[in-house]
SELOSE-245586 format. One line per 5 residues: for each residue x, y, z of C-alpha. Coordinates in nm, 4 decimals, decimal comma, padded with zeros to 6 digits, m for minus. Example, Ala and Ser with C-alpha at 12.3 -4.5 7.8 and 13.67 -1.06 7.14 Angstrom:
01,2300/m00,4500/00,7800 | 01,3670/m00,1060/00,7140
//
This chain:
01,7640/03,0094/02,6062 | 02,1697/03,1820/02,6918 | 02,2840/03,4455/02,5636 | 02,5213/03,2811/02,3411 | 02,2277/03,0968/02,1681
02,0039/03,3949/02,1514 | 02,2440/03,5892/01,9674 | 02,3056/03,2960/01,7201 | 01,9198/03,2499/01,7024 | 01,8584/03,5790/01,5808
02,1565/03,5555/01,3115 | 01,9821/03,2336/01,2397 | 01,6672/03,3811/01,1970 | 01,7239/03,6448/00,9788 | 01,8872/03,3782/00,7542
01,5854/03,1712/00,7451 | 01,4162/03,5004/00,6755 | 01,5643/03,5784/00,3935 | 01,5577/03,2574/00,2378 | 01,2103/03,2203/00,2904
01,1413/03,5687/00,1066 | 01,3808/03,4413/m00,1614 | 01,1827/03,1181/m00,2144 | 00,8750/03,2818/m00,2443 | 00,9392/03,5447/m00,4864
01,0040/03,2125/m00,7353 | 00,8529/03,1008/m01,0395 | 00,5452/02,9650/m00,9247 | 00,5434/02,6763/m01,2027 | 00,7117/02,4374/m00,9574
00,5464/02,5381/m00,5972 | 00,5902/02,1734/m00,4659 | 00,9473/02,1364/m00,5702 | 01,0487/02,4843/m00,4130 | 00,8479/02,3935/m00,1319
01,0167/02,1226/m00,0632 | 01,3429/02,2656/m00,1347 | 01,2655/02,5116/00,1614 | 01,1532/02,2941/00,3954 | 01,4254/02,0648/00,3533
01,6822/02,3324/00,4207 | 01,4371/02,4813/00,7118 | 01,5075/02,1531/00,8404 | 01,8767/02,1095/00,7913 | 01,9134/02,4608/00,9598
01,7740/02,3493/01,2525 | 01,9674/02,0122/01,2541 | 02,2559/02,1865/01,2411 | 02,1880/02,4335/01,5046 | 02,0716/02,1452/01,7130
02,4247/01,9654/01,7288 | 02,6221/02,2729/01,7114 | 02,4369/02,5157/01,9518 | 02,2074/02,3010/02,1361 | 01,8925/02,4095/02,0129
01,5907/02,2084/02,1787 | 01,2221/02,2102/02,1882 | 01,1713/02,5406/02,3451 | 01,4135/02,6905/02,0428 | 01,2299/02,5163/01,8173
00,8875/02,6738/01,9555 | 00,9856/03,0188/01,9749 | 01,1385/02,9760/01,5707 | 00,8034/02,8935/01,4781 | 00,6063/03,1871/01,6337
00,8822/03,4314/01,5033 | 00,8479/03,2493/01,1236 | 00,4444/03,2744/01,1550 | 00,4837/03,6640/01,3020 | 00,7028/03,7181/00,9849
00,5062/03,5612/00,7432 | 00,1405/03,5531/00,8449 | m00,0267/03,4301/00,5350 | 00,1757/03,1457/00,4870 | 00,0920/02,7899/00,6070
00,3355/02,5540/00,7251 | 00,5634/02,7078/00,9817 | 00,3938/02,5529/01,3101 | 00,6215/02,3787/01,5415 | 00,4696/02,0018/01,4344
00,5282/02,1005/01,0939 | 00,9075/02,2279/01,1616 | 00,9849/01,9007/01,3567 | 00,8713/01,7433/01,0377 | 01,1633/01,9368/00,8287
01,4291/01,8057/01,0425 | 01,2717/01,4437/01,0186 | 01,2567/01,5396/00,6170 | 01,6500/01,6896/00,6466 | 01,7394/01,3812/00,8121
01,5815/01,1284/00,5964 | 01,7487/01,2630/00,2737 | 02,0828/01,4372/00,3404 | 02,1591/01,4809/00,0146 | 01,8440/01,5915/m00,1213
01,8624/01,8195/m00,4472 | 01,6078/01,9557/m00,7065 | 01,8324/01,7895/m00,9341 | 01,7465/01,4054/m00,9609 | 01,7337/01,1136/m01,1416
01,4593/00,9954/m01,3575 | 01,2015/00,7414/m01,2445 | 01,3076/00,4822/m01,4299 | 01,6814/00,4726/m01,3502 | 01,5584/00,3741/m00,9698
01,6231/m00,0289/m01,0583 | 01,9792/00,0903/m01,0566 | 01,9960/00,2367/m00,7231 | 02,1878/m00,0012/m00,4550 | 01,9656/m00,0895/m00,1750
02,2916/m00,1124/00,0589 | 02,3675/00,2589/00,0194 | 02,2074/00,4901/00,2600 | 02,2103/00,7768/00,0421 | 02,0250/00,6172/m00,2236
01,6866/00,7641/m00,1481 | 01,8614/01,1295/m00,2463 | 01,7919/00,9789/m00,6004 | 01,4613/00,9143/m00,5831 | 01,2270/01,2006/m00,7523
01,1351/01,3263/m00,3969 | 01,0081/01,6529/m00,5490 | 00,7251/01,5372/m00,7503 | 00,5589/01,4258/m00,4157 | 00,3608/01,6321/m00,1832
00,4569/01,7242/00,1434 | 00,1570/01,5692/00,3082 | 00,2817/01,2365/00,1390 | 00,6340/01,3217/00,2963 | 00,4810/01,3319/00,6220
00,2611/00,9843/00,5907 | 00,6572/00,8052/00,5387 | 00,8289/00,9640/00,7347 | 00,5672/00,8528/01,0074 | 00,4540/00,4872/00,8732
00,7885/00,3720/00,6406 | 01,1067/00,3408/00,8878 | 01,2931/00,1505/00,5735 | 01,4535/00,3246/00,3465 | 01,4196/00,0365/00,0367
01,0174/00,0307/00,1196 | 01,0060/00,3990/00,1190 | 01,1854/00,4304/m00,2131 | 00,9183/00,1490/m00,3451 | 00,5952/00,3558/m00,2058
00,7570/00,7217/m00,3540 | 00,7640/00,5093/m00,6792 | 00,4091/00,3909/m00,6601 | 00,3372/00,7267/m00,5475 | 00,4745/00,8836/m00,8699
00,3942/00,5830/m01,0881 | 00,0144/00,5654/m00,9649 | m00,0820/00,9213/m00,8979 | m00,2089/00,7895/m00,5270 | m00,3811/01,0085/m00,2952
m00,2378/01,0257/00,0529 | m00,5410/00,8265/00,1724 | m00,4639/00,5525/m00,0799 | m00,0879/00,5738/m00,0098 | m00,1886/00,4980/00,3709
m00,3663/00,2099/00,2717 | m00,1032/00,0492/00,0255 | 00,1301/00,1172/00,3277 | m00,0950/m00,0433/00,6327 | m00,1487/m00,3370/00,3577
00,2252/m00,3795/00,3175 | 00,1965/m00,3691/m00,0750 | 00,6115/m00,3902/m00,0852 | 00,6016/m00,7414/00,0986 | 00,3075/m00,9063/m00,1217
00,3896/m00,7352/m00,4820 | 00,5453/m01,0148/m00,7313 | 00,4506/m01,2627/m00,4635 | 00,2524/m01,4764/m00,6876 | 00,3105/m01,8260/m00,8012
00,3710/m01,8371/m01,1988 | 00,4882/m01,9608/m01,5040 | 00,5693/m01,5820/m01,6486 | 00,9125/m01,6681/m01,7059 | 00,8435/m01,9087/m01,9809
00,5027/m01,7818/m02,1261 | 00,6217/m01,3798/m02,1753 | 00,8664/m01,2011/m02,3374 | 01,2298/m01,1534/m02,1302 | 01,1646/m00,7337/m02,2173
00,7816/m00,7835/m02,0143 | 00,8329/m01,0379/m01,7665 | 00,9509/m00,7804/m01,4772 | 00,6536/m00,5755/m01,5556 | 00,4033/m00,8230/m01,5547
00,5140/m01,0367/m01,2657 | 00,5098/m00,6624/m01,0720 | 00,1610/m00,6355/m01,1515 | 00,0465/m00,9476/m00,9371 | 00,0854/m01,0003/m00,5794
00,0302/m01,2447/m00,3285 | m00,1906/m01,2506/m00,1072 | m00,4728/m01,0161/m00,2259 | m00,6187/m00,8249/00,0694 | m00,9925/m00,8846/00,0241
m01,0104/m00,6971/00,4222 | m01,3385/m00,5594/00,2871 | m01,4819/m00,8848/00,2719 | m01,6430/m01,0511/00,5959 | m01,7982/m01,3935/00,5254
m01,9178/m01,6658/00,7422 | m01,7775/m02,0007/00,7669 | m02,0142/m02,1793/00,5400 | m01,8503/m01,9510/00,2939 | m01,9266/m02,0404/m00,0981
m01,7272/m01,9220/m00,4053 | m02,0758/m01,7420/m00,5492 | m02,0679/m01,5738/m00,1986 | m01,7301/m01,4330/m00,2107 | m01,7725/m01,3317/m00,5784
m02,1111/m01,1686/m00,5150 | m01,9402/m00,9865/m00,2064 | m01,6157/m00,8946/m00,4706 | m01,8887/m00,7207/m00,6705 | m02,0708/m00,5327/m00,3893
m01,7184/m00,3692/m00,3521 | m01,6038/m00,3332/m00,7139 | m01,4038/m00,0111/m00,6202 | m01,2344/m00,1573/m00,3367 | m01,1845/m00,4734/m00,5801
m01,0036/m00,2802/m00,8296 | m00,7839/m00,0747/m00,6214 | m00,6538/m00,3904/m00,4469 | m00,6204/m00,5759/m00,7946 | m00,3562/m00,2523/m00,9052
m00,2207/m00,0142/m01,1828 | m00,4522/m00,0350/m01,4897 | m00,7288/m00,2952/m01,4487 | m01,0892/m00,2027/m01,5549 | m01,3685/m00,4469/m01,4318
m01,5180/m00,6004/m01,7553 | m01,7160/m00,8475/m01,5917 | m01,8670/m01,1377/m01,3718 | m02,0482/m01,4837/m01,4497 | m01,8699/m01,3632/m01,8436
m01,9969/m01,6171/m02,1064 | m01,8013/m01,6852/m02,3711 | m01,9741/m01,9637/m02,5874 | m01,6922/m02,2709/m02,6775 | m01,8296/m02,5131/m02,9513
m02,2017/m02,5844/m02,8156 | m02,1162/m02,5431/m02,4519 | m02,1930/m02,2078/m02,2701 | m01,8769/m02,1524/m02,0549 | m01,8760/m01,9103/m01,7360
m01,5908/m01,7053/m01,6263 | m01,5637/m01,6143/m01,2681 | m01,4398/m01,2715/m01,3577 | m01,3010/m01,0465/m01,6476 | m01,0468/m00,7991/m01,6206
m00,8358/m00,5695/m01,9167 | m00,5536/m00,3988/m01,8004 | m00,4573/m00,0937/m01,9977 | m00,0984/m00,0999/m01,9257 | m00,0646/m00,4511/m02,0321
m00,2884/m00,4352/m02,2943 | m00,3859/m00,7868/m02,1670 | m00,7354/m00,9408/m02,0702 | m00,6984/m01,0864/m01,7067 | m00,9218/m01,4221/m01,5948
m00,9432/m01,4030/m01,2629 | m01,0382/m01,7636/m01,1162 | m01,1785/m01,8047/m00,7179 | m01,1534/m02,1355/m00,5453 | m01,2550/m02,1619/m00,1563
m01,0251/m02,4286/m00,0511 | m00,6867/m02,4689/m00,1065 | m00,5065/m02,5564/m00,4891 | m00,5860/m02,8402/m00,7074 | m00,3904/m02,9418/m00,9936
m00,6793/m02,9733/m01,2628 | m00,7720/m02,5997/m01,1405 | m00,4682/m02,5165/m01,3752 | m00,6216/m02,6622/m01,6955 | m00,9747/m02,6039/m01,6461
m00,7772/m02,1711/m01,6031 | m00,6116/m02,2335/m01,9250 | m00,9244/m02,3502/m02,1062 | m01,1028/m01,9910/m01,9828 | m00,7423/m01,8081/m02,1170
m00,7266/m02,0299/m02,4470 | m01,1388/m01,9353/m02,5371 | m01,1022/m01,5472/m02,4528 | m00,7836/m01,5752/m02,6738 | m00,9851/m01,7131/m02,9608
m01,3163/m01,5155/m02,9131 | m01,2632/m01,1926/m02,6985 | m00,9191/m01,0447/m02,7702 | m00,8642/m00,8325/m03,0128 | m00,6049/m00,7658/m03,3138
m00,4079/m00,5150/m03,0656 | m00,4221/m00,6957/m02,7565 | m00,1586/m00,9207/m02,6088 | m00,1873/m01,2878/m02,4891 | m00,4814/m01,3792/m02,2072
m00,3360/m01,3717/m01,8466 | m00,5111/m01,5968/m01,5934 | m00,4434/m01,5239/m01,1950 | m00,6170/m01,8350/m00,9648 | m00,7393/m01,6969/m00,6058
m00,7027/m01,9783/m00,3618 | m00,6025/m02,0475/m00,0167 | m00,2476/m02,1085/00,0867 | m00,1375/m02,2498/m00,2581 | 00,1602/m02,4892/m00,2183
00,4805/m02,3624/m00,4342 | 00,5819/m02,6985/m00,5575 | 00,2283/m02,8174/m00,6413 | 00,1361/m02,5225/m00,8400 | 00,4709/m02,5216/m01,0069
00,4243/m02,9045/m01,1029 | 00,0752/m02,8087/m01,2530 | 00,1893/m02,4985/m01,4316 | 00,4640/m02,6643/m01,5506 | 00,3930/m02,7474/m01,9570
00,1126/m02,4941/m02,0219 | 00,1764/m02,2452/m02,2317 | m00,0794/m01,9416/m02,1078 | 00,0302/m01,7666/m01,8576 | m00,0442/m01,7863/m01,5423
m00,0482/m01,6957/m01,1672 | m00,1663/m01,8178/m00,8352 | m00,2108/m01,6088/m00,5448 | m00,3644/m01,6419/m00,1742 | m00,5822/m01,4266/m00,0513
m00,6914/m01,2818/00,3168 | m01,0394/m01,1736/00,4264 | m01,1690/m00,9857/00,7495 | m01,0270/m01,1593/00,9979 | m01,1654/m00,9420/01,2589
m01,4485/m00,7105/01,3958 | m01,5068/m00,3923/01,1738 | m01,3319/m00,0794/01,3994 | m01,6932/00,0692/01,4317 | m01,8001/m00,2792/01,5681
m01,4901/m00,3242/01,8321 | m01,6182/m00,0880/02,1377 | m01,9376/m00,2931/02,1421 | m01,7635/m00,6100/02,1780 | m01,5258/m00,7027/02,4740
m01,1687/m00,9281/02,3315 | m01,1262/m01,2586/02,4109 | m00,8657/m01,1443/02,7121 | m01,1053/m00,9277/02,8587 | m01,4117/m01,2123/02,8714
m01,1138/m01,4365/03,0448 | m01,0543/m01,2022/03,2195 | m01,4050/m01,2382/03,3390 | m01,4369/m01,5754/03,3565 | m01,1173/m01,5865/03,6291
m01,2867/m01,3928/03,8759 | m01,7066/m01,5380/03,7868 | m01,5285/m01,8961/03,8385 | m01,5564/m01,8051/04,2047 | m01,8632/m01,6417/04,1830
m02,2043/m01,7082/04,3743 | m02,4375/m01,9869/04,1915 | m02,6474/m01,6775/04,1028 | m02,3740/m01,5196/03,8892 | m02,3253/m01,8581/03,6941
m02,5521/m01,7294/03,4130 | m02,3369/m01,4861/03,3237 | m02,0706/m01,6996/03,2737 | m02,2877/m01,8704/03,0022 | m02,3145/m01,5420/02,7863
m01,9644/m01,4616/02,7698 | m01,8976/m01,8337/02,6590 | m02,1563/m01,7722/02,3730 | m01,9711/m01,4370/02,3334 | m01,6184/m01,5739/02,2688
m01,7481/m01,8435/02,0185 | m01,9097/m01,5725/01,8216 | m01,5417/m01,3973/01,8235 | m01,3559/m01,6936/01,7285 | m01,5920/m01,8137/01,4425
m01,4919/m01,4313/01,3067 | m01,1219/m01,5584/01,2866
//
């Protein structure tokens, strides 16, 4: 480091030492808030020094060593974490302990680069923030995951899962008749409760898939199924029997949502949407309302899972139906699980091998047949 930088560095180091000592002596009641405020302050100082004094990676590395020497019992002062603090400060330039309530988040302008500053950042642990900074680059999407993490109490692993499944692009995308069947005050909440497509990527089934097979596979993974269903869902039962008149009717899946105070009937179809499915689901909803729903429960909702529902066809089928119904697509596992990928060559690798083997002598032609069989097997998984 140059002399000027070295002189300035000592002053900055001493200032940060005082800041850390003051932060550690504050009340332990708001540990997370104080820690995030401290991390933001450290990051903002480093950003300013980078801009004004030309600090680089070597200076930050030295800073990490000196701070750790001064506070040996304090975690989070590694060089890598100091870099994250810079990113944190840059992402939220107006971070403050005083922030607007979560309920006001809907009023935030999506066009404002400073809108993220109004999100209750201090309610999330540091490693949640690291995950968001690493994996979510768009401000609007980051706001969405911050809000949902706080609402649902997501662990870091659940947050990662929801980000990787692109929940922000799926939520509220079901085709439905909620506007005409649910009071306006509840419409937005219920619409956001459902999504499309539902990612059943914990299921891997063959081409001769039957609805009963899909249902059984979902039951074998009921915890993952409930997680994918979303906030407030509790599994009531599968092949749920209701006696209507003299006939025993069977529902595919029945859930209850404790935030909506409603039963949710889920019907599964392997193929594409057919208009008659809406009528059958409406019948089941009416039966649950009449025979299962309690006095404190609100009207039952129906959810039909089918492949690539046609928006216009669904709208026509739902028109005039008084029961709230949503229709969503679903996706199954499209590739081999990670633990098995190493055991199989990719289609590209096979094709490259075929290009070489096709010029090989007859003694090697049998290998080509084997590779073709492997490729056929892989394609059948898609």
